C-alpha positions as CSV (number, residue, x, y, z in Angstrom):
1,M,34.3,67.9,3.7
2,N,30.4,67.0,3.2
3,P,30.2,63.2,3.9
4,Y,26.9,63.3,2.2
5,P,26.4,63.4,-1.9
6,S,24.5,66.5,-3.0
7,P,21.1,65.9,-4.6
8,S,22.2,66.2,-7.9
9,R,24.8,63.4,-7.5
10,R,22.2,61.1,-5.8
11,L,19.9,61.6,-8.6
12,L,22.5,60.8,-11.1
13,G,23.2,57.4,-8.9
14,L,19.7,56.4,-9.2
15,L,19.3,56.8,-12.8
16,V,22.5,54.9,-13.4
17,A,21.3,52.0,-11.1
18,A,17.9,51.9,-12.5
19,P,18.6,49.5,-15.3
20,F,20.3,47.0,-13.2
21,I,17.4,47.1,-10.4
22,L,14.8,46.6,-13.0
23,A,16.8,43.6,-14.6
24,A,17.1,42.0,-11.1
25,C,13.3,42.3,-10.3
26,S,12.4,41.0,-13.8
27,T,14.7,37.9,-13.4
28,A,13.3,37.2,-9.7
29,G,9.6,37.3,-11.0
30,E,10.6,34.8,-13.6
31,T,12.2,32.4,-11.1
32,A,9.4,32.5,-8.7
33,E,7.0,31.0,-10.8
34,P,7.6,27.5,-12.0
35,A,7.3,26.4,-15.5
36,P,4.0,24.7,-16.6
37,E,5.7,21.4,-17.1
38,E,7.2,21.6,-13.6
39,T,3.8,22.2,-12.1
40,A,2.2,19.4,-13.9
41,A,5.2,16.9,-12.8
42,A,4.6,18.2,-9.1
43,T,0.8,17.4,-9.4
44,E,1.6,14.0,-10.9
45,V,4.0,13.1,-8.0
46,A,1.4,14.4,-5.5
47,A,-1.1,12.2,-6.9
48,T,1.0,9.1,-7.2
49,D,2.0,9.5,-3.5
50,A,-1.6,9.8,-2.1
51,M,-3.1,6.9,-0.4
52,P,-5.7,5.2,-2.0
53,E,-9.1,5.4,-0.6
54,A,-10.7,2.2,0.8
55,T,-13.2,0.6,-1.7
56,D,-15.8,-1.8,-1.4
57,E,-15.3,-4.9,-3.9
58,A,-12.5,-3.3,-5.6
59,G,-11.4,-5.6,-8.5
60,S,-14.4,-7.7,-7.7
61,G,-14.8,-10.8,-10.2
62,S,-11.1,-10.2,-11.5
63,T,-9.3,-13.4,-12.1
64,A,-6.4,-14.4,-9.7
65,A,-5.2,-17.1,-12.0
66,A,-1.7,-15.4,-12.7
67,F,-0.5,-16.1,-9.2
68,L,-2.5,-19.2,-8.2
69,D,0.1,-21.8,-9.0
70,I,3.2,-20.0,-7.2
71,E,4.3,-22.4,-4.5
72,L,4.2,-20.8,-1.1
73,T,5.4,-22.1,2.2
74,D,3.9,-21.6,5.6
75,A,6.6,-20.2,7.7
76,T,4.8,-21.6,11.0
77,T,4.8,-25.1,9.7
78,G,6.9,-25.6,6.9
79,E,4.3,-27.0,4.7
80,T,4.1,-25.8,1.0
81,F,1.0,-25.0,-0.9
82,T,-0.7,-22.9,-3.6
83,L,-3.5,-20.8,-3.8
84,A,-4.8,-23.2,-6.8
85,G,-4.8,-25.9,-4.0
86,L,-7.2,-24.0,-1.8
87,A,-10.1,-24.2,-4.2
88,G,-13.4,-24.5,-2.5
89,D,-12.0,-22.2,0.3
90,V,-12.4,-18.3,0.7
91,V,-8.8,-17.0,1.0
92,A,-8.1,-13.7,2.8
93,I,-4.4,-12.6,1.8
94,E,-2.9,-9.6,4.0
95,P,0.3,-8.1,2.8
96,M,2.2,-7.1,5.7
97,A,5.5,-6.7,7.4
98,I,6.9,-7.4,10.8
99,W,8.0,-3.8,11.5
100,C,4.7,-2.4,10.6
101,S,2.6,-1.2,13.3
102,N,-0.6,-0.8,11.3
103,C,-0.2,-4.4,10.4
104,K,-0.1,-5.5,14.0
105,A,-3.0,-3.5,14.9
106,Q,-5.0,-5.4,12.1
107,Q,-3.7,-8.6,13.1
108,N,-4.8,-8.3,16.6
109,N,-8.2,-7.8,15.1
110,V,-7.7,-10.9,13.0
111,K,-6.6,-12.6,16.2
112,E,-10.0,-11.7,18.2
113,A,-12.1,-12.8,14.9
114,Y,-9.9,-15.9,14.1
115,P,-11.9,-18.7,15.9
116,R,-15.0,-17.6,13.9
117,I,-12.9,-17.1,10.8
118,A,-11.5,-20.9,11.1
119,D,-15.0,-22.3,11.8
120,A,-16.2,-20.6,8.6
121,G,-13.5,-22.6,6.8
122,V,-11.8,-19.5,5.6
123,T,-7.9,-19.6,4.8
124,Y,-6.2,-16.5,6.1
125,I,-2.5,-15.7,5.1
126,S,-0.5,-13.0,6.3
127,L,1.9,-12.3,3.4
128,G,5.4,-11.0,4.4
129,I,6.3,-8.5,1.5
130,D,9.6,-7.1,2.9
131,P,12.6,-8.7,1.1
132,G,14.6,-8.2,4.2
133,E,12.6,-10.5,6.3
134,N,12.8,-14.4,6.1
135,E,10.5,-17.4,6.9
136,G,12.3,-17.6,10.3
137,S,11.6,-14.2,11.4
138,L,7.8,-14.4,10.4
139,A,7.5,-17.6,12.4
140,R,9.0,-16.1,15.4
141,Y,6.8,-13.1,15.1
142,A,3.8,-15.1,14.8
143,E,4.5,-17.3,18.0
144,R,5.4,-14.2,19.8
145,N,2.0,-12.8,19.1
146,G,0.0,-15.7,19.5
147,Y,-1.2,-15.6,15.7
148,E,-2.4,-19.2,14.5
149,W,-2.8,-18.5,10.9
150,A,-0.5,-19.0,8.1
151,F,2.6,-16.5,7.7
152,V,4.3,-16.6,4.2
153,K,7.2,-15.1,2.9
154,S,6.1,-13.6,-0.6
155,P,8.2,-15.1,-3.6
156,T,9.3,-12.1,-5.6
157,E,7.3,-13.5,-8.6
158,L,4.1,-13.2,-6.3
159,S,4.9,-9.7,-5.2
160,R,5.3,-8.8,-9.0
161,E,2.1,-10.4,-9.9
162,L,0.3,-8.5,-7.2
163,S,1.8,-5.3,-8.0
164,D,0.7,-5.8,-11.6
165,L,-2.8,-6.7,-10.6
166,F,-3.6,-4.1,-8.2
167,G,-0.8,-1.5,-8.5
168,P,2.4,-1.0,-6.3
169,Q,0.6,0.4,-3.4
170,I,-0.7,-3.3,-2.7
171,L,3.0,-3.8,-1.5
172,S,2.7,-0.9,1.1
173,A,2.4,-2.8,4.2
174,P,1.3,0.4,6.6
175,S,-1.9,0.7,4.1
176,T,-3.0,-2.5,5.6
177,P,-4.3,-3.9,2.2
178,L,-6.5,-6.9,2.2
179,I,-7.1,-9.2,-0.9
180,V,-10.1,-11.6,-0.7
181,L,-10.5,-14.5,-3.1
182,D,-13.7,-16.5,-3.3
183,A,-13.8,-20.2,-3.5
184,N,-13.5,-20.1,-7.2
185,G,-10.0,-18.4,-6.9
186,E,-11.2,-15.1,-8.3
187,V,-10.7,-11.8,-6.5
188,F,-13.9,-11.0,-4.6
189,T,-12.6,-7.8,-2.9
190,Q,-9.4,-6.1,-2.7
191,E,-9.6,-3.1,0.1
192,W,-7.4,-1.0,2.2
193,G,-7.6,0.3,5.8
194,F,-8.5,-1.4,9.1
195,H,-11.2,-4.0,9.5
196,D,-12.6,-4.5,13.0
197,P,-13.4,-8.2,13.7
198,D,-17.0,-7.9,12.8
199,S,-16.6,-6.0,9.6
200,L,-13.9,-8.5,8.5
201,L,-16.2,-11.5,9.3
202,D,-18.9,-9.6,7.2
203,I,-16.6,-9.3,4.1
204,L,-15.4,-13.1,4.3
205,G,-19.1,-14.2,4.8
206,E,-20.2,-12.1,1.6
207,A,-17.3,-13.7,-0.3
208,S,-18.7,-17.2,0.9
209,E,-22.1,-16.5,-0.3
210,A,-21.0,-15.0,-3.5
211,S,-19.0,-18.2,-4.3
212,E,-22.1,-20.4,-3.6
213,A,-24.3,-18.3,-5.9
214,A,-21.8,-18.4,-8.6
């Protein structure tokens, strides 16, 4: 017996199978290309996840009054204070977390510049925004690394106010956010990324000069 079908039978088999092959190819083509709304959604997610670029004086002149009166506690000393009570001083606020290696790298720059920061009358605050960290862990972290400025556990109300004012990325510690308030309690600048000691001192000096000119 011939194990191979005759040419006529092969042709007949192809004709019978053709509609099914064409249908399968058509379905595969439709599946491969996403719907327009799916493409738009993917683009929107990508844009949301993108890291914001560093800006110069972003938010300059914006009022910080919404969170000036929230009571804060310096984890290293136990003293309580408000940002409103620091009126007359330039204030630098650095949202951070203990586990964040970017934060520690930036804080080492602050440590180098801190004698000059303190001499200039600037209040520097590392603001712990991780809900899993507490005042005790922040105090131990500051002592272990020789950081002499204030470390504060951010109250939920303050974190919410910062997110409303600057967007949720302000609570992303690895993006090394920095908020600088002038001596009048207004936002002088809000920036992202690393600042070496000299550039940090330049920003704080500019905030001080702007306060005097206001």
